[in-house]
N, C-alpha and C positions, 0 to 999 in steps of 0.2 A: 509679468507678475504683477497682482493687484495689490500686494502689500509687501514691506521688507520681510525677509524671512528670518525668522527665530530658530534657535537650536535649543533643545531641552538641556543639552550638555553645557550650555552657557554662550557667551558671545564670541564670535570668531572674527579675527582680523581679515580674514579673506575665505572666500568659498567660490565654487564656481559648478556649472552643470547644465544639463539639458532639460528643457520643459516642453510641454504640449507633445510629447512622444506618444503617438497613437499606435495600440496594437490590438488586432482582433484575433482570438484564438477560435477556430471553428472545428468542432468535431463533426465532420462531414458525414460520418457513418452513424451519428446519433449514440454512440456507445459512450455513455457517462454514468457515473454513479446516481443511485435514485436520488431525486430532488434537484440534481444539478442541471444546469442548461447547456446544451450543445454550444451555445454563443457565449463568450467570455470577451468584454471589451473594456478597456482602460485607458486613460490619458495619464502619463507618468511625468513626474518632475523628479529628476535626480541631482542631488547636490553633494559634492565631496570637499574636503578640507584636509590640510596637512602643511607642514612647514615646507615640504618639497616644492610647492607650487608658489611660494612667494617669490621667488626670482622672475617668475613670468610677469608679476606686477611691477617689480623695481628694475628688471634689467632687460625684459623681454626675452629671457632665456627660458625656452620651452621643453628643457631637459626634463623628462620624468612626466610631463604633462599628457593625459590622456585626452584627446580632442573630444569636443563635445560631440561631433558627429560619430566618433566611435561609440560614445555612450548611447547615442540613438540606436546604432546598429545592435549593441549589446542588448539593450532593453528588448528591441523587437524579436531578435532571434533566440535570446534566453526565454521568453514566452513560451516557446515551444516545449521547453523542458518543466514547465509548471503545471501540474495536472489539476490543481484544486480550482476554486472559485472565489474563496475570500480575499478581499483586497489586502487586509492586514499581514496576512501570510504571504500574498504574492510581493508585497513591498519587502518583507524580511527576506524572502527567497532571492530577489534581485540584489539587494545590499548585501547580503552575505556572500553570494557568489562574486560580486564585482570586487569587494575588499579583499576576498581571499585571492583573486587573481592579480591585483595590483597592489604590491607591498608598500608602495609610497603613499597610499591612501590611509591617513589616520582615523578618518571617521565619514561617515555617509548617511545622508537623510534622503529616504524615498518616499514621495508621496504619490497618491493616485486618486482619480476620480472615475467611478464607474461609468461606462457608457452602456445602458442597459437596453435589451432587446427582449421582446416577449413573443412567445409562440402563438402562431395563428392556427392551432389545431394540427395533429399528424406529426408534429415534431420535425416538419421540413421548412415550413415558412415562418419568417419573424417579421415584426415591425418594432420600430423604436418604443421602448418602454418608458416608465416615469410617470410624473414629471421629477419625482425624487431620485436622486443618485446616492450611492454609497460612497464614503470618502475613508482614506486611511493615511496616516503617517507614521514612519518607523524610523529611528536612528539608531545606527550601530557604531561602536568603536571596535578596535581590535581585540577588546578584552570582555566587551559586555553588549547587551542590548539596552540601549539609554532610555528609549521611549517606545510606546506602542499606543496609538491614538486612533480610534475610529469614529465614524460619523455618518449622518444622512443629511443631505443638503437638498433643498428645493420642494419640501412638502407644500402642498396648496391644498388647504382643507376648508370645505363649506359646511356650515351647520344651518339647517333652516330655522331654529328657534332654540331657546333654552340660555340664551346669553345676554345678560343684562350690563349696563354700565350706568350707575346712578350714584349720586351722592358725593361727587367730585367737587373740588373748589370753585366757588362761583364769584367772579369779581368783574371788572369793566372789560376784561379780554375774552370772557366766556360767551359763545354763542351756541354750543352744543347743548342740546336739550337732554334731560333724563331719558334713558333708553331701557325699557325693562324687558323688551323680548325682541331681540334684534337678528336678523339673518348675518352670522359671523363668517366672514371670509378672512382666512389667516395663512399667512406663510410661515414656513419654520425651517431653520436649519439647527442642527444639534451635533454634538460630539462628545465622546466619553473616553476617559483614560483609565488605564489599569494599574493597580498597585505593583503587581508584578509584570512587567510588559509581555513576558511569555505567555501570560495567561489569556492573552488576545489572539494567539495563534491557533486557528482551527475552533475557535469557540462558537461560531455559527451565531453571533449576536444580532448581526444586522436584521435578519428575518424577525427576531423577537422584539427587537426595539422598534421595528417599523409597526408591528402589530400592537405594541404597548401605546404609541403614540395614537393610533387610529381607535383603540378601544377607549382611552380617556377621552379624546375628543368626542367620541360618540355618546359616552355615556354620562359625562358630567356637566351639570349645568352650573354656569359660572357667573360671577359678578365682575369679571375683568379677564382679559387676556393674560394678565400676569398670574391670576389665580390657576388658569388653565395650564400654564407651562409649569408652575410649581407642582400641580399634581402629576404631570407627567416626569418631571424630574425625580421627585420622591418614590413614584412607582418603579421607575429604572433603577435607582440604589437599592430599593427593597428586592427586586427581581434578579439583579444581576450581582451577586456578591463580590466578584472579581473586580468589578468597577469602583474606583475611589472617588471620581470626580465626573460630573456631567455639566456641560455648558449648553445651554438653550438661547437662541436668539429668534424672535418672532417679529413679523410685520404685521400691523393692522391693515389688511387690504378690503376691509368691508365696503361693499359696493354702494354707490350712490343711489338714493331712492329717487324713482320717477313717479310712481304712484302707488299707493297701497290701500287694500280693503280690510283695514284692521289687521288681524292676524291670519286671515284667511289666503290673501292672495298679494303678491306685489310684483312691481316691474322694477328693474334695476339695471344700472349701468356700470361699466368699470370704473373703479376708484380713481378720482384724480390726485397726482402729487400735491403736496406731501404726504407721507404716510407716517405712521405710528411705529416706532421701533423699540423693542422691550427685550431685555437680556436679564439672565439668570444663571448663576454658577453655584452648584450645590456640591459640597464634599462630605465625605463620612466623618 
C-alpha cells in the first residue's frame, strides 16, 4: 500500500484484508448492454474490521478469521455474479455480499482501480486502454453505507498553446521567465464524493467527468494550472448535483524546450524532475 489506510467511519484499532486482487470478466459472446464493454477489469483492495479479529493480534487466535487468501478467491469468483461495469457499484456489490456472508465482520472497505481495455473494431479484439483509470472506494457497516467515492487517476493532457504563467514572485531564487503562451503538459488525478453514498451507485458519472475534464482543458485559456483545475472543479460541482466534494491534484509536467520558432514550431523533450504539484478541494 502506498499510504496508510483511512476509513470514513473513523480510526480503527485494527483492520486487515487483501490487495492487488486482479479480476477480468470477459463476455466472450459480446452480449452486453449498449455502451458497455465485453471486457471488465479491476484491481481490488478489500479491508475488514471488527472486534472478532482482535485476538489474532494479541494472542494469535484465528478463530473467526477469514483468511486473506479466501478473500482473494471471494473477490475473483463473485465478479462472475456482477453484471455491471461501474466500479463504485462493483465495490458495493463485493462489500455487501461479503458482510452478509460473514457475521463477525462489523465493517468493510472495498477499493478498486480500473484496468481498461479498448476495442480494436469488430468487438472481438482489444488492447490496453488509458492512460487514465477509474477508481472507487466504498465503506459499509452492517447498518449503512458510510462512504462512496469515485475518481479518475492518470490523466495526461497536452495543450499546444493558450496557457500562460506570468506575474509570479521574483527574487534571488527566481530563474523562470514569464511565459505568455506555453505548450502545457499536465498530469491529473481527481476524485469526488457523494452526499448520499447510494447516489453513486449506477450513476454513470465516470464518462461524464472524463468528458468535462477534456472539455475544460481544451477550451479554457489559463493563467496557471491552478486556474485550470479550479475551472474543472467548479464545472463538476455544477453539472453533478449529487456530488458534494471534488478533490483534484495536478502535476506540472511541461516538457523542456530544445528549440522554438516563435509560437509556430517547437522541439521539446521529457521534463526532468522535480515537478510542480498543485491540489484543490472544493465543496458545496
